[in-house]
C-alpha positions as CSV (number, residue, x, y, z in Angstrom):
1,M,-20.6,-0.1,-4.0
2,K,-23.7,2.2,-4.9
3,K,-23.5,4.1,-1.5
4,I,-20.7,5.9,-1.8
5,K,-21.4,9.2,-3.1
6,A,-17.8,11.0,-3.3
7,K,-15.5,10.3,-6.7
8,V,-13.8,7.3,-5.4
9,M,-11.3,4.7,-7.1
10,Y,-11.6,1.7,-7.3
11,Q,-8.3,0.6,-8.1
12,W,-4.6,1.8,-8.0
13,D,-1.2,0.7,-6.3
14,R,2.0,2.4,-5.5
15,K,3.3,2.9,-8.5
16,Q,0.3,5.4,-9.5
17,N,-0.1,6.7,-6.2
18,P,3.1,6.3,-4.4
19,R,2.3,8.0,-0.9
20,C,-1.1,5.7,-0.8
21,K,-1.6,4.4,3.2
22,F,-3.2,1.5,2.2
23,I,-3.8,-0.1,-1.5
24,P,-7.3,-2.9,-2.5
25,G,-7.8,-5.5,-0.4
26,D,-5.8,-4.6,2.6
27,E,-6.9,-5.5,5.6
28,V,-7.1,-2.9,7.7
29,F,-8.2,-1.4,11.8
30,V,-10.7,1.1,12.6
31,E,-8.8,2.4,15.4
32,Y,-10.6,5.6,16.2
33,V,-13.4,7.5,14.6
34,A,-13.1,11.3,14.1
35,H,-16.6,12.5,13.1
36,N,-19.1,11.8,15.4
37,S,-21.9,9.2,13.9
38,S,-23.4,6.0,16.2
39,F,-23.0,4.3,12.9
40,A,-19.2,4.9,12.7
41,E,-18.2,4.3,16.6
42,M,-20.2,0.8,15.9
43,Y,-17.4,-0.8,13.8
44,K,-14.6,1.2,16.1
45,G,-12.0,-1.7,17.1
46,R,-13.4,-4.1,14.2
47,H,-11.3,-5.6,10.7
48,G,-12.3,-4.5,7.3
49,R,-11.0,-4.8,3.6
50,V,-10.3,-1.6,1.5
51,E,-12.8,-1.2,-1.2
52,A,-12.7,2.4,-2.6
53,V,-10.3,5.7,-1.6
54,T,-11.7,8.8,-2.6
55,T,-10.0,11.1,-5.6
56,T,-9.3,14.7,-6.4
57,D,-9.5,13.9,-10.1
58,G,-10.3,10.3,-10.9
59,K,-6.0,9.3,-11.2
60,A,-4.6,10.6,-8.2
61,I,-5.6,10.0,-4.6
62,R,-3.7,13.9,-3.6
63,G,-3.5,16.5,-5.3
64,P,-5.8,19.6,-6.3
65,S,-9.1,20.0,-6.4
66,P,-10.7,20.1,-9.8
67,T,-11.9,23.7,-9.3
68,G,-8.5,24.3,-8.0
69,Y,-9.5,25.8,-4.7
70,S,-6.4,23.5,-2.4
71,D,-5.1,20.4,-2.5
72,R,-7.4,17.8,0.1
73,M,-6.3,17.3,3.9
74,F,-7.2,13.8,4.6
75,T,-8.7,11.2,2.7
76,R,-10.9,8.5,2.7
77,Y,-10.8,5.2,2.4
78,Y,-14.0,3.0,2.6
79,V,-13.8,-0.3,4.4
80,R,-15.9,-3.1,3.1
81,F,-17.2,-5.7,6.8
82,D,-18.3,-9.2,7.3
83,D,-20.9,-8.2,8.5
84,G,-21.0,-6.2,4.1
85,E,-21.2,-2.7,5.1
86,V,-19.6,-0.2,3.3
87,F,-17.9,3.1,5.9
88,G,-15.8,5.9,4.7
89,F,-13.1,6.6,7.2
90,H,-10.4,9.3,7.3
91,S,-7.2,7.7,6.6
92,Q,-5.7,8.5,9.7
93,C,-8.3,6.3,11.6
94,L,-6.8,3.2,10.1
95,V,-4.0,1.1,10.7
96,M,-3.5,-1.5,8.7
97,S,-4.3,-5.2,10.7
98,D,-1.3,-7.6,12.3
99,N,-2.3,-10.1,9.8
100,E,-1.7,-7.7,6.6
101,R,1.5,-5.9,8.1
102,K,2.6,-10.2,8.8
103,R,1.5,-10.8,4.5
104,R,3.6,-7.9,3.7
105,V,6.6,-8.9,5.2
106,L,6.3,-12.3,4.7
107,N,6.2,-10.9,0.1
108,N,8.7,-8.5,1.2
109,L,11.4,-11.7,2.0
110,D,9.7,-13.6,-1.0
111,E,10.7,-10.8,-3.4
112,I,13.8,-10.1,-1.6
113,Q,14.8,-13.9,-1.9
114,E,13.9,-13.7,-5.7
115,R,15.4,-11.0,-6.5
116,Y,19.1,-12.4,-4.8
117,D,18.5,-15.5,-6.9
118,M,18.6,-13.2,-10.1
119,V,21.5,-11.3,-9.2
120,T,23.4,-14.6,-8.1
121,N,22.7,-16.8,-11.4
122,T,23.0,-13.3,-13.1
123,L,27.0,-12.9,-12.1
124,K,27.9,-16.1,-11.5
125,A,27.6,-17.5,-14.9
126,P,29.9,-13.9,-16.5
127,L,32.5,-13.4,-13.7
128,N,33.1,-17.5,-13.1
129,G,37.1,-16.7,-13.7
130,K,37.3,-13.2,-14.3
131,T,40.0,-11.1,-12.6
132,I,39.5,-7.8,-10.3
133,I,41.6,-5.8,-9.2
134,I,40.8,-3.8,-5.6
135,D,43.5,-1.1,-4.7
136,G,45.9,-2.6,-6.1
137,Q,44.7,-6.6,-5.1
138,V,44.2,-9.2,-7.9
139,Y,41.4,-11.6,-7.7
140,T,39.6,-14.4,-9.2
141,L,36.2,-14.9,-8.5
142,N,34.7,-18.4,-8.3
143,A,31.1,-18.4,-8.7
């Protein structure tokens, strides 16, 4: 990663940067190349993993520049390819790969199941046998 001369972050998450398009390790696909570079063109249509992202202040991906002139228009994500090369692409050139999309869906399903189990287990014990009234109707809860 010594090739990158811009100010970048190597570790971030969606809690710190909720509007980030990718996080470290995401598999991305180079959909097109925004700048005229034969080197960048070589990677068009290829998959790689996100390694770094440009930052204005070392903490946030978006926001005012340290000089205070203006917000940045584009975010550049640095992607490592199978051949070991790392190259920066503007965010609009990259899309999440199908593999990454499937991985996230499966992770979300696991998380949803865990939350559901936690809530139902929490609710079962204290509410079993309790009586509640909804719109004048009396209900006895049985877990």
